[in-house]
C-alpha positions in Angstrom: -47.3 72.4 -19.9 -47.3 69.7 -17.4 -50.4 67.7 -17.1 -51.9 67.5 -13.6 -53.5 64.5 -12.2 -57.1 65.1 -11.4 -58.1 64.8 -7.7 -61.6 63.7 -6.7 -62.9 65.9 -3.9 -64.8 64.4 -1.0 -64.5 61.2 0.8 -63.9 58.0 -1.1 -66.6 55.5 -1.0 -65.1 51.9 -1.2 -68.5 50.5 -2.1 -68.5 52.1 -5.6 -64.7 51.9 -6.5 -62.7 48.7 -6.4 -59.1 48.2 -7.1 -57.9 46.7 -10.5 -56.8 43.1 -10.1 -54.3 41.9 -12.9 -55.1 38.4 -14.2 -52.6 35.7 -13.3 -50.6 34.3 -16.3 -51.3 30.6 -17.1 -48.0 28.8 -17.2 -47.9 25.3 -18.7 -45.8 23.1 -16.5 -43.5 20.5 -17.8 -44.8 17.1 -18.7 -43.5 14.8 -16.0 -45.1 11.6 -17.4 -42.8 8.6 -17.3 -40.9 7.8 -20.6 -41.8 11.2 -22.2 -39.3 13.3 -23.9 -39.9 16.5 -25.8 -38.6 16.4 -29.3 -38.4 20.1 -30.1 -39.9 19.7 -33.6 -41.5 23.1 -33.6 -41.8 24.5 -37.2 -40.2 27.8 -36.3 -36.9 29.4 -37.2 -36.1 29.4 -33.5 -36.3 25.6 -33.2 -33.9 24.6 -30.5 -32.3 21.8 -32.5 -31.5 24.2 -35.4 -30.2 26.8 -32.9 -28.1 24.2 -31.2 -26.5 23.1 -34.5 -25.4 26.7 -35.3 -24.4 27.7 -31.8 -20.8 26.4 -32.0 -20.9 24.7 -28.6 -19.9 21.0 -29.2 -22.1 19.6 -26.4 -25.2 21.4 -27.8 -24.3 20.3 -31.4 -23.9 16.7 -30.2 -27.2 16.9 -28.4 -29.0 18.1 -31.5 -27.4 15.5 -33.8 -28.2 12.7 -31.3 -31.9 13.7 -31.4 -31.9 14.0 -35.2 -30.4 10.5 -35.5 -33.5 9.1 -33.8 -35.9 11.3 -35.8 -34.5 11.0 -39.4 -35.6 7.4 -40.0 -39.2 8.2 -39.2 -41.5 8.3 -42.3 -43.1 11.5 -40.9 -39.7 13.3 -40.7 -39.5 16.1 -43.3 -36.5 18.4 -43.6 -38.5 21.4 -44.9 -40.9 21.1 -42.0 -38.3 22.8 -39.8 -37.1 26.0 -41.3 -33.3 26.2 -41.6 -32.7 22.6 -40.7 -31.3 21.5 -44.1 -28.9 24.5 -44.3 -27.7 23.8 -40.7 -27.0 20.1 -41.6 -25.0 21.2 -44.6 -22.6 23.4 -42.7 -20.4 20.8 -41.0 -20.0 18.5 -44.0 -19.1 21.5 -46.2 -16.5 22.6 -43.7 -15.1 19.1 -43.6 -14.7 18.7 -47.4 -13.3 22.2 -47.7 -10.8 22.4 -44.9 -11.7 20.1 -42.1 -10.3 17.0 -43.8 -6.8 18.5 -43.7 -6.8 18.4 -39.9 -8.0 14.8 -39.7 -5.8 13.5 -42.5 -2.7 15.2 -40.9 -3.2 13.3 -37.7 -3.0 9.6 -37.0 -6.2 7.7 -36.7 -5.6 6.9 -33.1 -3.8 10.1 -32.1 -6.1 12.8 -33.5 -6.8 15.9 -31.3 -10.0 15.9 -29.3 -11.4 19.1 -30.9 -10.6 18.0 -34.4 -12.2 14.6 -33.8 -15.4 16.2 -32.4 -15.6 18.4 -35.5 -15.1 15.4 -37.8 -17.8 13.5 -35.9 -20.2 16.5 -36.3 -19.6 16.4 -40.1 -20.0 12.6 -40.4 -23.2 12.6 -38.3 -24.7 15.5 -40.1 -24.1 13.8 -43.5 -25.4 10.5 -41.9 -28.7 12.3 -41.0 -29.1 13.6 -44.5 -28.4 10.1 -45.9 -31.0 8.5 -43.6 -33.6 11.2 -44.3 -33.9 10.1 -47.9 -36.0 7.1 -46.9 -38.8 9.6 -47.0 -39.7 10.5 -50.5 -40.3 14.3 -49.9 -36.8 14.5 -48.5 -35.4 13.0 -51.7 -37.0 15.8 -53.7 -35.8 18.4 -51.2 -32.1 17.3 -51.4 -32.2 16.6 -55.2 -33.3 20.1 -55.9 -31.2 21.8 -53.2 -28.4 23.9 -54.6 -25.8 22.8 -52.0 -26.3 19.0 -52.4 -24.4 18.1 -55.5 -21.5 20.5 -54.9 -21.0 19.0 -51.4 -21.0 15.4 -52.7 -18.8 16.2 -55.7 -16.2 18.0 -53.5 -16.2 15.1 -51.1 -15.2 12.8 -54.0 -12.5 15.2 -55.3 -11.1 16.8 -52.2 -10.9 13.9 -49.7 -8.1 11.4 -49.5 -9.9 8.3 -50.8 -7.4 5.9 -49.4 -7.5 7.3 -45.8 -9.3 5.1 -43.4 -10.7 8.1 -41.5 -12.7 9.1 -44.6 -14.4 5.8 -45.2 -17.5 6.5 -43.2 -17.9 9.9 -44.7 -17.4 8.6 -48.2 -19.9 5.8 -47.7 -22.6 8.3 -46.6 -21.7 10.5 -49.6 -22.0 7.7 -52.1 -25.3 6.4 -50.6 -26.8 9.9 -50.6 -25.7 10.1 -54.3 -27.6 6.9 -55.0 -30.8 8.4 -53.7 -30.6 11.4 -56.0 -28.9 9.7 -58.9 -31.8 10.1 -61.4 -31.2 13.8 -61.3 -27.4 13.7 -61.2 -25.5 14.6 -64.4 -21.7 14.1 -64.2 -19.9 17.3 -64.9 -17.6 17.5 -67.9 -14.0 17.3 -66.7 -11.9 20.4 -67.1 -8.3 21.2 -66.6 -8.7 23.3 -63.5 -11.3 21.1 -61.7 -11.2 17.6 -60.5 -13.5 14.9 -61.8 -15.8 13.2 -59.3 -16.1 10.2 -61.6 -12.4 9.6 -61.3 -12.8 9.4 -57.6 -15.5 6.7 -57.9 -13.4 4.7 -60.3 -10.4 5.0 -57.9 -12.5 3.6 -55.1 -13.6 0.6 -57.2 -10.1 -0.1 -58.5 -8.0 0.3 -55.3 -10.2 0.2 -52.2 -10.3 -2.8 -50.0 -13.4 -1.7 -48.1 -16.3 -4.1 -49.2 -19.1 -1.6 -48.3 -17.5 1.1 -50.3 -17.0 -1.1 -53.3 -20.6 -2.3 -53.2 -22.0 1.2 -52.8 -19.7 2.6 -55.6 -20.6 -0.1 -58.1 -24.3 0.4 -57.4 -24.0 4.1 -57.8 -22.1 3.8 -61.1 -24.7 1.4 -62.5 -27.4 4.0 -61.6 -25.5 6.9 -63.0 -24.8 5.2 -66.4 -28.5 4.2 -66.6 -29.1 7.9 -67.2 -28.5 8.6 -70.9 -27.1 12.0 -70.1 -24.1 10.3 -68.5 -23.3 7.9 -71.3 -20.7 10.2 -72.9 -18.6 9.6 -69.7 -18.7 5.8 -70.1 -15.4 4.2 -71.1 -14.8 0.9 -72.8 -11.8 0.1 -70.6 -13.4 1.4 -67.4 -11.8 0.2 -64.1 -15.3 -0.5 -62.9 -15.8 -3.0 -65.7 -12.7 -4.9 -64.7 -13.6 -4.7 -61.0 -17.1 -6.1 -61.6 -15.7 -9.0 -63.6 -13.2 -9.6 -60.8 -15.8 -9.7 -58.1 -18.3 -11.7 -60.1 -17.1 -15.3 -59.1 -17.8 -14.5 -55.4 -21.2 -16.3 -55.5 -21.4 -16.5 -51.7 -21.3 -12.7 -51.4 -24.8 -11.9 -52.8 -24.7 -8.1 -52.3 -21.3 -7.8 -54.0 -22.3 -10.1 -56.9 -25.6 -8.2 -57.3 -23.8 -4.8 -57.5 -21.3 -6.2 -60.0 -24.1 -7.6 -62.2 -26.0 -4.3 -62.1 -23.0 -2.4 -63.3 -22.3 -4.9 -66.0 -25.8 -4.7 -67.2 -25.7 -0.8 -67.3 -22.3 -0.9 -69.0 -23.3 -3.5 -71.7 -26.7 -2.0 -72.3 -24.8 0.6 -74.5 -24.2 -1.0 -77.9 -20.8 0.5 -78.5 -19.6 -0.8 -75.1 -20.8 -4.4 -76.0 -18.8 -4.3 -79.3 -15.8 -3.2 -77.4 -16.3 -5.8 -74.7 -15.9 -8.6 -77.2 -12.2 -7.6 -77.5 -11.7 -7.6 -73.7 -9.4 -10.4 -72.6 -11.8 -11.4 -69.8 -14.9 -11.7 -72.0 -14.9 -15.5 -72.4 -14.2 -16.0 -68.7 -17.0 -13.5 -67.7 -19.5 -15.4 -69.9 -18.5 -18.7 -68.3 -19.0 -17.2 -64.8 -22.4 -15.8 -65.8 -23.6 -19.2 -66.9 -22.1 -20.8 -63.8 -24.1 -18.3 -61.7 -27.3 -19.5 -63.4 -26.3 -23.1 -62.6 -25.4 -22.4 -59.0 -28.7 -20.6 -58.2 -31.2 -22.9 -59.9 -33.3 -25.0 -57.5 -34.4 -28.4 -58.9 -36.2 -31.5 -57.8 -35.9 -35.0 -59.1 -39.1 -36.3 -60.8 -39.8 -39.9 -61.8 -42.5 -40.7 -64.3 -43.8 -44.1 -65.3 -44.2 -44.5 -69.1 -44.6 -48.3 -69.3 -47.4 -50.0 -71.2 -49.3 -53.1 -70.1 -47.3 -56.2 -71.1 -47.9 -59.9 -71.1 -45.3 -61.9 -69.1 -44.7 -65.6 -68.7 -42.2 -67.5 -66.5 -38.8 -67.9 -68.0 -38.7 -71.5 -66.8 -41.9 -73.4 -67.3 -42.9 -76.7 -65.7 -44.4 -78.7 -68.6 -47.0 -81.0 -67.1 -48.0 -83.8 -69.5 -51.5 -84.7 -70.2 -52.9 -87.8 -68.6 -53.0 -90.9 -70.7 -55.0 -94.1 -69.9 -52.9 -96.6 -68.0 -53.3 -100.2 -68.7 -55.0 -100.7 -65.3 -57.6 -97.9 -66.2 -58.2 -99.4 -69.6 -58.8 -102.9 -68.2 -61.2 -101.4 -65.8 -63.2 -99.5 -68.4 -63.4 -102.1 -71.2 -66.0 -104.4 -69.6 -68.4 -101.5 -68.8 -71.5 -101.1 -70.9 -72.1 -98.0 -72.9 -72.8 -95.2 -72.2 -71.5 -95.8 -68.7 -68.1 -96.6 -70.0 -68.1 -93.3 -71.9 -69.0 -91.4 -68.8 -66.2 -93.0 -66.7 -63.7 -92.5 -69.5 -64.5 -88.7 -69.6 -64.2 -88.5 -65.8 -60.8 -90.2 -66.1 -59.4 -88.2 -69.0 -60.9 -84.7 -68.5 -61.6 -82.1 -65.9 -64.0 -79.2 -65.8 -62.3 -75.9 -66.7 -64.4 -72.8 -67.6 -61.7 -71.3 -70.0 -60.8 -74.7 -71.4 -61.5 -75.6 -75.0 -61.0 -78.7 -77.2 -62.0 -79.4 -80.8 -64.7 -82.0 -81.2 -62.4 -84.0 -83.6 -59.7 -84.3 -80.9 -62.3 -85.3 -78.4 -63.6 -88.1 -80.7 -60.1 -89.2 -81.7 -59.1 -89.8 -78.0 -62.2 -92.0 -77.5 -61.7 -93.8 -80.7 -58.0 -94.5 -80.2 -58.7 -95.9 -76.7 -61.6 -98.3 -77.5 -61.6 -99.0 -81.3 -58.8 -101.7 -81.1 -61.2 -103.7 -78.9 -64.4 -103.1 -80.9 -64.8 -106.8 -81.7 -65.4 -107.6 -78.1 -66.7 -104.3 -76.8 -68.9 -102.0 -79.0 -68.2 -98.3 -79.2 -70.4 -95.2 -79.6 -70.6 -93.1 -82.6 -69.1 -89.6 -82.6 -72.3 -87.7 -82.2 -73.3 -89.7 -79.1 -69.8 -89.2 -77.5 -70.1 -85.4 -78.0 -73.6 -85.4 -76.5 -72.4 -87.2 -73.4 -70.2 -84.3 -72.5 -73.1 -82.3 -71.1 -74.1 -85.3 -68.9 -70.7 -85.6 -67.2 -69.8 -81.8 -67.3 -73.0 -79.8 -67.1 -71.1 -76.5 -67.6 -69.5 -77.8 -70.8 -71.1 -77.0 -74.2 -70.5 -78.2 -77.7 -70.6 -75.2 -80.1 -69.6 -73.9 -83.5 -67.4 -70.9 -83.6 -68.0 -68.7 -86.7 -65.4 -67.4 -89.1 -63.6 -68.8 -92.0 -63.2 -71.7 -91.3 -65.8 -72.7 -88.8 -64.5 -74.5 -85.7 -66.4 -77.2 -83.9 -65.3 -77.1 -80.3 -66.2 -78.3 -76.8 -65.8 -75.5 -74.4 -65.6 -75.9 -70.6 -63.4 -79.0 -70.3 -59.7 -79.7 -70.5 -57.3 -82.6 -70.4 -56.4 -84.0 -67.0 -52.8 -83.3 -66.1 -50.3 -85.7 -64.6 -49.5 -85.0 -60.9 -45.7 -84.6 -60.6 -43.8 -83.9 -57.4 -40.4 -83.1 -58.9 -40.5 -83.1 -62.7 -36.7 -82.4 -62.9 -35.7 -85.8 -61.6 -38.7 -87.9 -62.8 -38.0 -90.9 -64.9 -39.3 -90.5 -68.5 -38.4 -94.1 -69.6 -40.8 -96.3 -71.4 -42.2 -93.2 -73.3 -42.9 -91.4 -70.0 -44.9 -94.3 -68.6 -42.5 -95.2 -65.8 -44.5 -95.2 -62.6 -41.6 -94.8 -60.3 -41.9 -91.6 -58.1 -39.5 -88.7 -58.8 -36.0 -89.0 -57.3 -34.2 -86.5 -55.1 -31.0 -86.1 -57.2 -29.7 -86.7 -60.6 -27.4 -89.5 -59.4 -30.4 -91.5 -58.1 -32.2 -91.0 -61.4 -29.1 -92.2 -63.4 -28.8 -95.4 -61.3 -32.5 -96.1 -62.0 -32.0 -95.6 -65.7 -29.1 -98.1 -65.7 -31.5 -100.7 -64.3 -33.9 -100.0 -67.3 -31.0 -100.4 -69.7 -29.8 -103.7 -68.1 -33.3 -105.1 -68.3 -33.3 -104.6 -72.1 -32.6 -108.0 -73.7 -32.1 -107.0 -77.3 -28.6 -106.5 -78.8 -29.4 -103.1 -80.4 -31.8 -101.6 -77.9 -33.7 -98.4 -78.5 -33.7 -95.4 -76.1 -37.1 -95.3 -74.5 -36.7 -91.8 -72.8 -39.8 -89.8 -73.6 -39.9 -89.3 -77.3 -36.3 -90.4 -78.1 -35.9 -93.4 -80.4 -32.2 -93.6 -81.0 -30.9 -97.2 -81.5 -27.6 -97.9 -79.8 -25.7 -100.6 -78.1 -26.1 -101.0 -74.3 -22.6 -99.6 -73.7 -23.3 -96.5 -75.8 -26.8 -96.2 -74.4 -25.4 -95.8 -70.9 -23.5 -92.7 -72.2 -26.4 -91.5 -74.3 -28.9 -91.3 -71.5 -26.7 -88.7 -69.9 -27.9 -86.3 -72.5 -31.4 -86.6 -71.1 -30.3 -86.0 -67.5 -31.3 -82.6 -66.1 -28.6 -80.4 -64.6 -27.9 -81.0 -60.9 -28.2 -77.3 -60.3 -30.4 -74.7 -62.0 -28.4 -72.6 -64.6 -26.9 -69.4 -63.1 -28.5 -66.1 -64.1 -27.3 -62.6 -63.9 -28.5 -60.6 -61.0 -30.5 -58.3 -63.3 -32.2 -61.1 -65.1 -35.8 -61.5 -64.3 -37.8 -64.6 -63.6 -40.4 -63.6 -66.2 -40.2 -63.1 -69.9 -42.0 -60.2 -71.6 -43.9 -61.1 -74.8 -44.1 -58.6 -77.7 -47.8 -59.3 -78.4 -50.6 -60.4 -76.2 -51.3 -63.4 -78.4 -47.7 -64.5 -78.6 -46.8 -67.9 -77.1 -43.8 -69.0 -75.2 -41.3 -70.7 -76.0 -40.9 -68.6 -79.1 -40.1 -70.4 -82.3 -37.6 -67.9 -83.6 -36.6 -65.7 -80.6 -33.9 -63.8 -82.5 -36.4 -62.3 -85.0 -39.2 -61.4 -82.7 -40.3 -57.8 -82.2 -38.8 -56.0 -79.2 -41.2 -56.3 -76.3 -42.2 -53.2 -74.3 -40.4 -52.4 -71.1 -42.3 -53.6 -68.0 -40.8 -50.9 -65.8 -40.2 -47.9 -68.0 -39.6 -45.1 -65.6 -37.8 -42.0 -66.6 -36.1 -39.8 -64.0 -35.3 -36.2 -64.7 -34.8 -32.9 -62.9 -37.0 -29.9 -63.2 -36.8 -26.4 -61.7 -38.9 -25.8 -58.6 -39.1 -22.0 -58.5 -38.3 -19.0 -60.6 -34.7 -17.9 -60.5 -33.6 -15.0 -58.1 -33.0 -11.5 -59.3 -29.2 -12.1 -59.7 -29.8 -14.9 -62.1 -32.3 -12.8 -64.1 -29.8 -10.0 -64.4 -27.1 -12.5 -65.4 -29.5 -13.9 -68.0 -30.2 -10.4 -69.4 -26.4 -9.8 -69.8 -25.9 -13.1 -71.5 -28.8 -12.3 -73.9 -27.3 -8.9 -74.7 -24.0 -10.6 -75.6 -25.8 -13.3 -77.6 -27.8 -10.9 -79.7 -24.8 -8.8 -80.5 -22.6 -11.8 -81.4 -25.1 -13.6 -83.6 -26.5 -10.6 -85.5 -26.0 -10.5 -89.2 -24.1 -7.3 -89.9 -24.3 -6.3 -93.5 -21.9 -3.7 -94.7 -23.0 -1.5 -97.6 -21.2 -2.4 -100.9 -17.9 -0.7 -101.3 -17.5 1.9 -104.0 -15.1 -0.3 -106.0 -16.9 -3.6 -105.3 -19.1 -5.6 -107.7 -22.9 -5.1 -107.6 -24.9 -7.9 -109.2 -21.9 -9.1 -111.2 -21.1 -5.6 -112.6 -18.0 -3.8 -111.4 -18.6 -0.6 -109.5 -17.2 2.8 -110.2 -14.0 3.4 -108.3 -14.2 6.5 -106.2 -11.4 7.8 -104.2 -12.7 8.4 -100.7 -10.6 8.1 -97.5 -13.8 7.7 -95.4 -14.3 4.2 -96.9 -11.1 3.0 -95.3 -12.3 4.1 -91.9 -15.7 2.4 -92.4 -14.0 -0.9 -93.5 -11.8 -0.8 -90.5 -14.7 -0.4 -88.2 -16.6 -3.1 -89.9 -13.6 -5.5 -89.6 -13.3 -4.6 -85.9 -17.0 -5.4 -85.4 -16.8 -8.6 -87.4 -13.8 -9.8 -85.3 -15.7 -9.0 -82.1 -18.7 -10.9 -83.2 -16.5 -13.9 -84.1 -15.0 -13.8 -80.7 -18.4 -13.6 -79.1 -19.7 -16.7 -81.1 -16.6 -18.6 -80.2 -17.2 -17.8 -76.5 -20.8 -19.1 -76.7 -19.5 -22.3 -78.4 -17.3 -22.8 -75.4 -20.2 -22.6 -72.9 -22.8 -24.5 -74.9 -22.6 -27.7 -72.9 -22.9 -25.7 -69.6 -26.0 -23.9 -71.0 -27.6 -27.3 -71.8 -27.7 -27.9 -68.0 -29.5 -24.6 -67.3 -33.2 -25.1 -66.6 -35.6 -22.3 -65.9 -39.2 -22.6 -64.8 -40.5 -19.8 -66.9 -41.1 -21.0 -70.5 -40.2 -17.7 -72.2 -36.9 -17.4 -70.4 -36.2 -21.1 -71.0 -36.7 -20.5 -74.7 -33.8 -18.0 -74.6 -31.5 -20.7 -73.2 -32.7 -23.2 -75.9 -32.2 -20.6 -78.6 -28.7 -19.7 -77.5 -27.7 -23.4 -77.1 -28.9 -24.2 -80.6 -27.2 -21.1 -82.1 -23.9 -22.1 -80.4 -24.1 -25.5 -82.1 -25.1 -24.2 -85.5 -23.0 -21.0 -85.5 -25.9 -19.1 -87.1 -28.3 -16.5 -85.8 -31.6 -18.0 -84.4 -34.0 -15.1 -84.6 
């Protein structure tokens, strides 16, 4: 039965019934702000970038990958935030390692088809985005736990042609992605029907000429073998071991050296591998290179330190100035004077004030007595006590005193003998017992001519030499030759350039010239400065890794390995019971193998002991390792 539309009877009244007005839809217009670009990061399954990756249109795929390139390095970028993004990024790399690589490898690098090249680029860029996304920690967990990650990476190492240049970029991204998830990666056990991804890594290290691939592969292998689950796959004669030793001397290439050291450390951290390494033909060379690396990276400064002690020095050549003696003219002037005026004038003539000067009272009295006693009959003299008292009258600062101590000393302090004024003592005439009043000469020839005049003036047949204290009796002819022995040299004696003008005395109370200079104690050095080099900063990470490797080799080489007594050996002097057991032969062979390896290791350390003596490390604990290893290399015994 059809429904009928009800009809209102009567005239319609517009005032009470109004027509229905549909609300207008609010449309959000595009943002036309300058430098704004929509990123399409909506967390929905219909995200445009995800749909573009799966649409199969190359331009749309390229557009999505280009935007993801710029997003993946952001620390806010999360793969799981956009549903389906991770699966979409896996599709092109999986296609490439399964079948796509056959198309690229079949064509030349410069003549590949346009479509094949686009697909290859999609695969490389998708894997590159996955590799870059692991800078964010949540993405690492996402990819490490994803079921498609490890199969993709392992197939890339087993299916691709590792020597093809077209695959280098894809392989590099594969290896670097494996590095990020390496803590959770366990290498599969090789089987007959499946290829081994570890073999692919070793092939790259051994045969590749691509530096970036070699560094990435060595780093990955070091990380994989740091996981104890992968140690059964470690081989003593691994190509990675030979490659890391081969690249180790390239000190200027820090990344390559660091990757080689990291693998060496991971390889040698396993005790069986260390024992096998001692039998490697490159082991001594590797140890020498490791020590050379420590030497090349240490930063030192030259330090000078003064360790000299205060020393007393005197001039090597001293000018001996004789004391003044009364001349005949001075004596004739003093004799007629009455006492004590004569004593005062005599003191002023013979002495001078000197605060540090000192004379004994006996010497003071003897000088007065020797001068005036011969004339006592005509001119009376003072007694000793009066002479000593007069010192304070002439020299107020002088003082007569008694110095204690056994024996007591009676001295006059504050005065000293007056010295003779000499212009040039070298060429001064010392004739007539140094009483010649002729001024000093300018040369030795002039002095000799003057002495000949003195000799000619002697009237006796056997004259006596009157030079200073000499009293040799010779004829005039012989005396002319004899006086040449008193002549000073025309030139000062030549000295070595390093010889100083001063002489250092052993003791502060020692006098110069020394009576027996060949038996005196050695004097202290005046300029005792030691110069040495010391480290400025701590060694870099490469040196620390190299030091750890050296330490592992040292501890294994210098360890005392005691084998249990053999069944047929003697124990405490008593013969053992002979038991037939084939297992003992195997044990003894292994023991002999280890002992030979330790002997080779010790011999290698003996070869580098002089190099290790030049290694200096700022850290005291690490430096003690160097000292211990150097001493052990000399002694040949363990230093525990």
